[in-house]
Short mmCIF file of the C-alpha atoms (twelve columns), coordinates in Angstrom:
data_MODEL
# 
_entry.id   MODEL 
# 
loop_
_atom_site.group_PDB 
_atom_site.id 
_atom_site.type_symbol 
_atom_site.label_atom_id 
_atom_site.label_alt_id 
_atom_site.label_comp_id 
_atom_site.label_asym_id 
_atom_site.label_seq_id 
_atom_site.Cartn_x 
_atom_site.Cartn_y 
_atom_site.Cartn_z 
_atom_site.pdbx_PDB_model_num 
ATOM 1   C CA . MET A 1   134.982 102.985 115.608 1 
ATOM 2   C CA . SER A 2   132.412 104.464 113.198 1 
ATOM 3   C CA . THR A 3   132.527 103.957 109.580 1 
ATOM 4   C CA . THR A 4   133.256 107.174 107.633 1 
ATOM 5   C CA . LEU A 5   131.176 108.161 104.600 1 
ATOM 6   C CA . LEU A 6   132.207 111.170 102.519 1 
ATOM 7   C CA . ALA A 7   129.705 113.864 101.779 1 
ATOM 8   C CA . LYS A 8   129.526 117.277 100.019 1 
ATOM 9   C CA . ASN A 9   127.378 120.354 100.422 1 
ATOM 10  C CA . ARG A 10  124.739 120.818 97.665  1 
ATOM 11  C CA . GLY A 11  123.436 124.155 98.775  1 
ATOM 12  C CA . GLY A 12  124.973 127.592 98.198  1 
ATOM 13  C CA . GLU A 13  126.610 128.243 94.730  1 
ATOM 14  C CA . GLN A 14  126.446 124.734 93.661  1 
ATOM 15  C CA . ASN A 15  122.722 124.296 94.349  1 
ATOM 16  C CA . LEU A 16  122.699 120.931 92.495  1 
ATOM 17  C CA . ARG A 17  119.256 119.528 91.720  1 
ATOM 18  C CA . PRO A 18  118.348 115.957 93.049  1 
ATOM 19  C CA . LYS A 19  117.880 114.641 89.504  1 
ATOM 20  C CA . GLN A 20  121.174 115.835 88.393  1 
ATOM 21  C CA . LEU A 21  122.821 114.249 91.403  1 
ATOM 22  C CA . ARG A 22  121.096 110.958 90.828  1 
ATOM 23  C CA . LYS A 23  122.080 111.033 87.219  1 
ATOM 24  C CA . GLN A 24  125.670 111.287 88.152  1 
ATOM 25  C CA . GLY A 25  125.516 108.372 90.666  1 
ATOM 26  C CA . ASP A 26  124.971 110.372 93.813  1 
ATOM 27  C CA . ILE A 27  122.262 110.536 96.483  1 
ATOM 28  C CA . PRO A 28  120.770 113.905 97.787  1 
ATOM 29  C CA . ALA A 29  120.511 113.864 101.514 1 
ATOM 30  C CA . VAL A 30  119.976 116.124 104.500 1 
ATOM 31  C CA . VAL A 31  121.636 116.310 107.994 1 
ATOM 32  C CA . TYR A 32  119.509 117.491 110.853 1 
ATOM 33  C CA . GLY A 33  119.368 117.517 114.710 1 
ATOM 34  C CA . SER A 34  118.586 119.595 117.802 1 
ATOM 35  C CA . LYS A 35  122.209 120.991 117.977 1 
ATOM 36  C CA . VAL A 36  122.975 121.301 114.231 1 
ATOM 37  C CA . ASP A 37  121.556 123.362 111.396 1 
ATOM 38  C CA . SER A 38  119.766 121.408 108.757 1 
ATOM 39  C CA . THR A 39  122.296 120.967 106.024 1 
ATOM 40  C CA . PRO A 40  121.534 119.698 102.509 1 
ATOM 41  C CA . VAL A 41  124.366 117.195 101.196 1 
ATOM 42  C CA . TYR A 42  125.020 114.539 98.724  1 
ATOM 43  C CA . VAL A 43  126.906 111.312 98.880  1 
ATOM 44  C CA . SER A 44  128.080 108.612 96.405  1 
ATOM 45  C CA . SER A 45  125.445 106.079 95.942  1 
ATOM 46  C CA . ALA A 46  128.011 103.276 95.715  1 
ATOM 47  C CA . GLU A 47  129.589 104.393 98.941  1 
ATOM 48  C CA . PHE A 48  126.321 104.726 100.711 1 
ATOM 49  C CA . ALA A 49  125.306 101.226 99.866  1 
ATOM 50  C CA . LYS A 50  128.606 100.152 100.964 1 
ATOM 51  C CA . THR A 51  128.494 101.798 104.326 1 
ATOM 52  C CA . LEU A 52  124.883 100.744 105.016 1 
ATOM 53  C CA . LYS A 53  125.934 97.020  104.331 1 
ATOM 54  C CA . GLU A 54  128.850 97.590  106.980 1 
ATOM 55  C CA . VAL A 55  126.891 99.374  109.857 1 
ATOM 56  C CA . GLY A 56  123.425 98.226  109.168 1 
ATOM 57  C CA . ARG A 57  120.183 100.078 109.301 1 
ATOM 58  C CA . ASN A 58  120.620 101.840 112.681 1 
ATOM 59  C CA . GLY A 59  124.364 101.932 112.820 1 
ATOM 60  C CA . VAL A 60  126.511 105.145 113.540 1 
ATOM 61  C CA . ILE A 61  128.232 106.745 110.644 1 
ATOM 62  C CA . SER A 62  130.916 109.302 110.682 1 
ATOM 63  C CA . LEU A 63  129.747 111.661 107.930 1 
ATOM 64  C CA . ASP A 64  132.657 113.628 106.573 1 
ATOM 65  C CA . ILE A 65  131.190 116.860 105.093 1 
ATOM 66  C CA . GLU A 66  134.154 118.453 103.221 1 
ATOM 67  C CA . GLY A 67  136.446 117.901 106.385 1 
ATOM 68  C CA . ASN A 68  133.875 118.467 109.049 1 
ATOM 69  C CA . LYS A 69  132.993 115.173 110.706 1 
ATOM 70  C CA . GLN A 70  129.607 114.546 112.422 1 
ATOM 71  C CA . ASP A 71  128.255 111.250 113.844 1 
ATOM 72  C CA . VAL A 72  124.874 110.354 112.348 1 
ATOM 73  C CA . ILE A 73  122.435 107.522 111.941 1 
ATOM 74  C CA . MET A 74  120.188 107.157 108.922 1 
ATOM 75  C CA . THR A 75  116.576 107.897 110.151 1 
ATOM 76  C CA . ASP A 76  114.860 107.517 106.852 1 
ATOM 77  C CA . TYR A 77  115.141 107.151 103.145 1 
ATOM 78  C CA . GLN A 78  113.102 107.227 99.874  1 
ATOM 79  C CA . LYS A 79  113.517 104.397 97.456  1 
ATOM 80  C CA . ASP A 80  112.329 103.910 93.861  1 
ATOM 81  C CA . THR A 81  110.304 100.745 93.970  1 
ATOM 82  C CA . ILE A 82  110.719 100.083 90.205  1 
ATOM 83  C CA . ASN A 83  114.541 100.166 89.884  1 
ATOM 84  C CA . ASN A 84  115.306 99.585  93.489  1 
ATOM 85  C CA . GLU A 85  117.452 102.821 93.717  1 
ATOM 86  C CA . ILE A 86  117.702 105.110 96.790  1 
ATOM 87  C CA . LEU A 87  116.300 108.535 96.044  1 
ATOM 88  C CA . HIS A 88  116.900 110.529 99.008  1 
ATOM 89  C CA . ALA A 89  118.372 109.945 102.625 1 
ATOM 90  C CA . ASP A 90  117.843 111.638 106.006 1 
ATOM 91  C CA . PHE A 91  120.826 111.657 108.651 1 
ATOM 92  C CA . LEU A 92  120.105 112.501 112.153 1 
ATOM 93  C CA . ALA A 93  123.211 114.083 113.964 1 
ATOM 94  C CA . VAL A 94  123.801 112.326 117.175 1 
ATOM 95  C CA . ASP A 95  126.018 112.383 120.235 1 
ATOM 96  C CA . LYS A 96  127.148 108.991 121.228 1 
ATOM 97  C CA . THR A 97  126.646 109.675 124.971 1 
ATOM 98  C CA . SER A 98  123.196 110.808 124.451 1 
ATOM 99  C CA . LYS A 99  119.951 108.809 124.216 1 
ATOM 100 C CA . ILE A 100 117.585 108.947 121.173 1 
ATOM 101 C CA . SER A 101 114.343 107.167 120.326 1 
ATOM 102 C CA . VAL A 102 114.199 105.121 117.202 1 
ATOM 103 C CA . ASP A 103 112.148 102.312 115.546 1 
ATOM 104 C CA . VAL A 104 113.579 98.874  115.349 1 
ATOM 105 C CA . ASN A 105 112.325 96.021  113.198 1 
ATOM 106 C CA . VAL A 106 110.880 92.937  114.859 1 
ATOM 107 C CA . VAL A 107 111.963 89.670  113.395 1 
ATOM 108 C CA . LEU A 108 110.340 86.378  114.662 1 
ATOM 109 C CA . THR A 109 112.777 83.392  114.647 1 
ATOM 110 C CA . GLY A 110 112.109 79.671  115.264 1 
ATOM 111 C CA . ASP A 111 109.391 77.244  114.288 1 
ATOM 112 C CA . ALA A 112 106.532 77.888  116.839 1 
ATOM 113 C CA . ALA A 113 105.108 74.685  118.675 1 
ATOM 114 C CA . GLY A 114 101.526 76.015  118.210 1 
ATOM 115 C CA . VAL A 115 102.124 76.255  114.365 1 
ATOM 116 C CA . ARG A 116 103.090 72.631  114.322 1 
ATOM 117 C CA . ASP A 117 99.886  71.734  116.029 1 
ATOM 118 C CA . GLY A 118 97.756  73.576  113.575 1 
ATOM 119 C CA . GLY A 119 97.724  77.039  114.948 1 
ATOM 120 C CA . ILE A 120 98.035  80.314  113.206 1 
ATOM 121 C CA . LEU A 121 100.935 82.680  114.034 1 
ATOM 122 C CA . GLN A 122 100.129 86.466  114.124 1 
ATOM 123 C CA . GLN A 123 102.552 89.342  114.580 1 
ATOM 124 C CA . PRO A 124 100.711 92.553  115.543 1 
ATOM 125 C CA . LEU A 125 103.897 94.621  115.814 1 
ATOM 126 C CA . PHE A 126 106.603 94.586  113.093 1 
ATOM 127 C CA . THR A 127 108.518 97.490  114.613 1 
ATOM 128 C CA . VAL A 128 109.032 98.763  118.173 1 
ATOM 129 C CA . SER A 129 110.185 102.117 119.432 1 
ATOM 130 C CA . ILE A 130 113.135 102.038 121.751 1 
ATOM 131 C CA . THR A 131 115.277 104.710 123.492 1 
ATOM 132 C CA . SER A 132 119.033 104.058 123.671 1 
ATOM 133 C CA . THR A 133 122.590 105.554 123.081 1 
ATOM 134 C CA . PRO A 134 123.403 105.258 119.458 1 
ATOM 135 C CA . GLU A 135 125.883 102.567 119.782 1 
ATOM 136 C CA . ASN A 136 123.466 100.265 121.628 1 
ATOM 137 C CA . ILE A 137 120.772 100.507 118.952 1 
ATOM 138 C CA . PRO A 138 120.232 96.923  117.577 1 
ATOM 139 C CA . GLN A 139 120.017 96.403  113.884 1 
ATOM 140 C CA . SER A 140 116.796 94.323  114.480 1 
ATOM 141 C CA . LEU A 141 115.188 92.771  117.404 1 
ATOM 142 C CA . GLU A 142 114.978 88.930  117.128 1 
ATOM 143 C CA . VAL A 143 112.139 87.219  119.019 1 
ATOM 144 C CA . ASP A 144 112.210 83.536  119.361 1 
ATOM 145 C CA . VAL A 145 108.719 81.868  119.210 1 
ATOM 146 C CA . THR A 146 109.855 78.306  119.296 1 
ATOM 147 C CA . ASN A 147 108.095 77.451  122.460 1 
ATOM 148 C CA . LEU A 148 104.958 79.496  121.721 1 
ATOM 149 C CA . GLN A 149 101.776 77.343  122.125 1 
ATOM 150 C CA . VAL A 150 98.223  77.730  120.737 1 
ATOM 151 C CA . ASN A 151 96.385  80.425  122.763 1 
ATOM 152 C CA . GLU A 152 99.632  81.828  124.048 1 
ATOM 153 C CA . VAL A 153 101.188 85.296  123.373 1 
ATOM 154 C CA . LEU A 154 104.395 87.118  123.653 1 
ATOM 155 C CA . THR A 155 104.391 90.622  124.878 1 
ATOM 156 C CA . ILE A 156 106.883 93.473  125.335 1 
ATOM 157 C CA . ALA A 157 107.222 92.434  129.038 1 
ATOM 158 C CA . ASP A 158 108.446 89.107  127.877 1 
ATOM 159 C CA . LEU A 159 111.379 90.587  125.904 1 
ATOM 160 C CA . SER A 160 114.843 91.394  127.404 1 
ATOM 161 C CA . SER A 161 116.973 94.336  126.386 1 
ATOM 162 C CA . GLU A 162 119.831 93.394  128.562 1 
ATOM 163 C CA . GLY A 163 119.931 96.869  129.954 1 
ATOM 164 C CA . LYS A 164 121.128 98.295  126.788 1 
ATOM 165 C CA . PHE A 165 117.746 100.144 125.840 1 
ATOM 166 C CA . GLU A 166 114.311 100.905 127.054 1 
ATOM 167 C CA . PHE A 167 110.962 99.910  125.269 1 
ATOM 168 C CA . ASN A 168 108.532 103.022 124.610 1 
ATOM 169 C CA . HIS A 169 105.465 100.570 125.001 1 
ATOM 170 C CA . GLU A 170 103.263 99.196  127.426 1 
ATOM 171 C CA . GLY A 171 104.242 95.941  128.843 1 
ATOM 172 C CA . ASP A 172 101.138 94.128  127.699 1 
ATOM 173 C CA . GLU A 173 101.407 95.115  123.989 1 
ATOM 174 C CA . VAL A 174 101.511 91.764  121.957 1 
ATOM 175 C CA . ILE A 175 104.407 90.937  119.755 1 
ATOM 176 C CA . ALA A 176 103.124 87.526  118.662 1 
ATOM 177 C CA . SER A 177 100.407 85.111  119.366 1 
ATOM 178 C CA . ILE A 178 99.180  81.713  118.243 1 
ATOM 179 C CA . LEU A 179 95.439  81.469  117.218 1 
ATOM 180 C CA . PRO A 180 93.700  78.132  117.547 1 
ATOM 181 C CA . PRO A 181 93.181  76.201  114.224 1 
ATOM 182 C CA . LYS A 182 90.007  77.194  112.339 1 
ATOM 183 C CA . VAL A 183 87.453  74.282  112.355 1 
ATOM 184 C CA . GLU A 184 85.344  74.219  109.144 1 
ATOM 185 C CA . GLU A 185 81.705  73.400  109.650 1 
ATOM 186 C CA . GLU A 186 80.817  70.096  108.047 1 
ATOM 187 C CA . ILE A 187 77.426  69.955  106.146 1 
ATOM 188 C CA . ASN A 188 75.785  66.570  106.506 1 
ATOM 189 C CA . SER A 189 74.245  65.882  103.170 1 
ATOM 190 C CA . GLY A 190 72.001  63.195  104.443 1 
ATOM 191 C CA . GLU A 191 70.030  65.664  106.643 1 
ATOM 192 C CA . GLN A 192 66.419  66.540  105.428 1 
ATOM 193 C CA . GLN A 193 64.880  69.825  105.526 1 
ATOM 194 C CA . ASP A 194 61.990  70.124  108.152 1 
ATOM 195 C CA . GLY A 195 58.525  70.042  106.700 1 
ATOM 196 C CA . GLY A 196 56.438  73.114  106.432 1 
ATOM 197 C CA . THR A 197 55.142  75.870  104.194 1 
ATOM 198 C CA . PRO A 198 58.013  76.884  101.877 1 
ATOM 199 C CA . GLU A 199 58.853  80.492  101.170 1 
ATOM 200 C CA . ASN A 200 59.483  82.205  97.916  1 
ATOM 201 C CA . GLU A 201 62.509  84.379  97.254  1 
ATOM 202 C CA . GLU A 202 61.045  87.521  98.852  1 
ATOM 203 C CA . GLY A 203 60.159  85.569  102.039 1 
ATOM 204 C CA . ARG A 204 56.390  85.636  101.487 1 
ATOM 205 C CA . GLU A 205 54.427  82.515  102.146 1 
ATOM 206 C CA . THR A 206 53.243  80.893  98.794  1 
ATOM 207 C CA . GLU A 207 49.726  79.420  98.485  1 
ATOM 208 C CA . PRO A 208 49.123  75.738  99.248  1 
ATOM 209 C CA . SER A 209 48.679  73.604  96.273  1 
ATOM 210 C CA . GLY A 210 45.242  73.637  94.930  1 
ATOM 211 C CA . ALA A 211 44.223  76.799  96.573  1 
ATOM 212 C CA . SER A 212 41.946  79.032  94.478  1 
ATOM 213 C CA . LYS A 213 42.160  82.695  94.139  1 
ATOM 214 C CA . LYS A 214 39.796  84.618  96.263  1 
ATOM 215 C CA . GLU A 215 37.151  86.588  94.271  1 
ATOM 216 C CA . GLU A 216 36.661  90.068  95.010  1 
# 
């Protein structure tokens, strides 16, 4: 069962400005989709935060727009990095039986064996694109790297979706890898420079000691 979030229209006669909405504790938003008209709405900032905590980043929300309910997922939002407030949200209208494509965060878990041996863990992909019905979209994709050794990689082909969704990537795309440890070159302070004619800063040979200037 979807969590319900109340919303109100912000178009028409009201035509409330985003700045005014934020001042009164609301978040301007828009509902869009292939089978619905783009609709500007606004929701309570407090209720939005509560709902997002319940359903997660990719969860299905039953958006109640003044009595008209529509299943949606939040596809994007704008955030004020200074005061950590949501400035705007985008809701995609969905049909629970139809598949959609979304991005899901990749979270590496476990203490990689290769890192314990001095290797360096790299993560080329922090998000992956998947196609699924809305209710089968995971909040994040956890990838266990515990057994990953130095010079080994984990790819899309190594991951399991348990038949709930499809990856929109090539199978050989790398999720994580362990690079070998860097070996610093040690300079032997006891080594002596080979003999020969020294060079000046510009790379030109200097005259041997005692040589006289050639007269013109």
